[in-house]
C-alpha positions in Angstrom: -14.2 -23.5 3.1 -11.8 -20.7 3.9 -12.5 -17.4 2.0 -10.1 -14.6 1.2 -10.9 -11.4 -0.6 -8.7 -8.7 -2.1 -10.2 -5.2 -2.3 -9.1 -1.6 -2.7 -8.5 0.0 0.6 -7.7 3.5 1.7 -4.0 2.9 2.2 -3.5 0.2 -0.5 -5.0 -3.1 -1.1 -6.6 -5.2 1.6 -6.4 -9.0 1.8 -9.1 -10.1 4.2 -9.9 -13.5 5.7 -13.7 -14.0 5.9 -14.1 -17.6 7.1 -11.8 -19.7 9.2 -11.8 -23.3 10.4 -13.6 -23.9 13.7 -10.9 -26.3 14.9 -7.6 -27.7 13.5 -6.2 -31.0 14.4 -2.6 -30.6 13.2 -1.4 -34.1 14.2 -4.1 -35.8 12.1 -4.1 -33.2 9.2 -7.8 -32.4 9.8 -9.8 -29.3 10.2 -13.3 -28.8 11.3 -15.4 -26.4 9.3 -19.2 -25.9 9.8 -19.5 -29.4 11.4 -17.6 -31.2 8.6 -14.1 -32.6 8.7 -11.8 -31.4 6.0 -8.6 -33.3 5.3 -5.5 -31.1 4.7 -2.3 -32.2 3.0 1.0 -31.4 4.7 1.5 -28.5 2.4 -2.0 -27.1 3.1 -1.4 -27.5 6.8 1.9 -25.5 6.6 0.2 -22.7 4.6 -2.6 -22.5 7.1 -0.4 -22.5 10.2 1.8 -19.8 8.7 -1.2 -17.7 7.9 -2.5 -18.2 11.5 0.9 -17.1 13.0 0.8 -14.0 10.9 -2.8 -13.2 11.9 -2.0 -13.5 15.6 0.0 -10.3 15.3 -2.9 -8.3 13.8 -6.0 -6.9 15.5 -8.2 -7.6 12.5 -7.9 -10.4 9.9 -6.9 -7.9 7.2 -3.4 -7.4 5.7 -2.8 -4.2 3.7 -0.4 -4.2 0.7 0.8 -1.0 -0.9 0.5 -0.7 -4.6 4.2 -1.3 -5.1 3.8 -4.8 -3.5 0.7 -5.8 -5.5 2.7 -8.0 -7.8 4.1 -9.9 -4.8 0.5 -10.4 -3.6 -0.6 -11.9 -6.9 2.5 -13.9 -7.7 3.4 -15.3 -4.2 0.6 -15.0 -1.7 -2.6 -15.6 -3.6 -1.5 -18.9 -5.3 -0.7 -20.3 -1.8 -4.0 -19.1 -0.4 -5.9 -20.7 -3.3 -4.5 -24.1 -2.1 -6.4 -23.8 1.2 -9.5 -21.8 0.2 -11.4 -19.6 -2.2 -9.8 -16.3 -3.3 -12.0 -13.5 -4.6 -10.5 -10.3 -6.2 -12.7 -7.3 -6.5 -13.0 -6.0 -10.1 -11.7 -2.6 -9.0 -8.3 -4.2 -8.2 -7.7 -5.4 -11.7 -7.2 -1.9 -13.1 -4.2 -1.4 -10.8 -2.5 -4.6 -11.9 -2.0 -3.5 -15.5 -0.7 0.0 -14.6 2.5 -1.3 -13.1 5.4 -0.1 -15.3 7.7 -2.8 -16.7 11.4 -2.5 -16.6 13.7 -4.2 -19.0 17.4 -4.9 -18.3 20.0 -6.3 -20.7 23.1 -7.9 -19.4 26.0 -8.3 -21.8 28.8 -10.6 -20.9 32.1 -10.6 -22.7 33.3 -14.2 -23.1 36.9 -14.7 -24.1 37.8 -17.9 -25.9 
């Protein structure tokens, strides 16, 4: 199965891809991994193909996120990656998640009747 890992890097937080499919048959919705055929749903195939397009632009299969974008990583990116593989988060990363300050905004609206 695909494997992703989030770890603390020098410039931020690194999302790395450790294992990839050997071959993907998009038309059939199949992927070959270690000699076994894995059936992917249409959603899983879209997620995988989007990830592969992004990785083509990178030298190494590592994407660095600054600390300010850590919430985006956990709210938007990792839930999608969990649909196509296993996601591991280093224990060191968790201490940075709770340190983000929360902002509260109130909006008052005057309604005339």
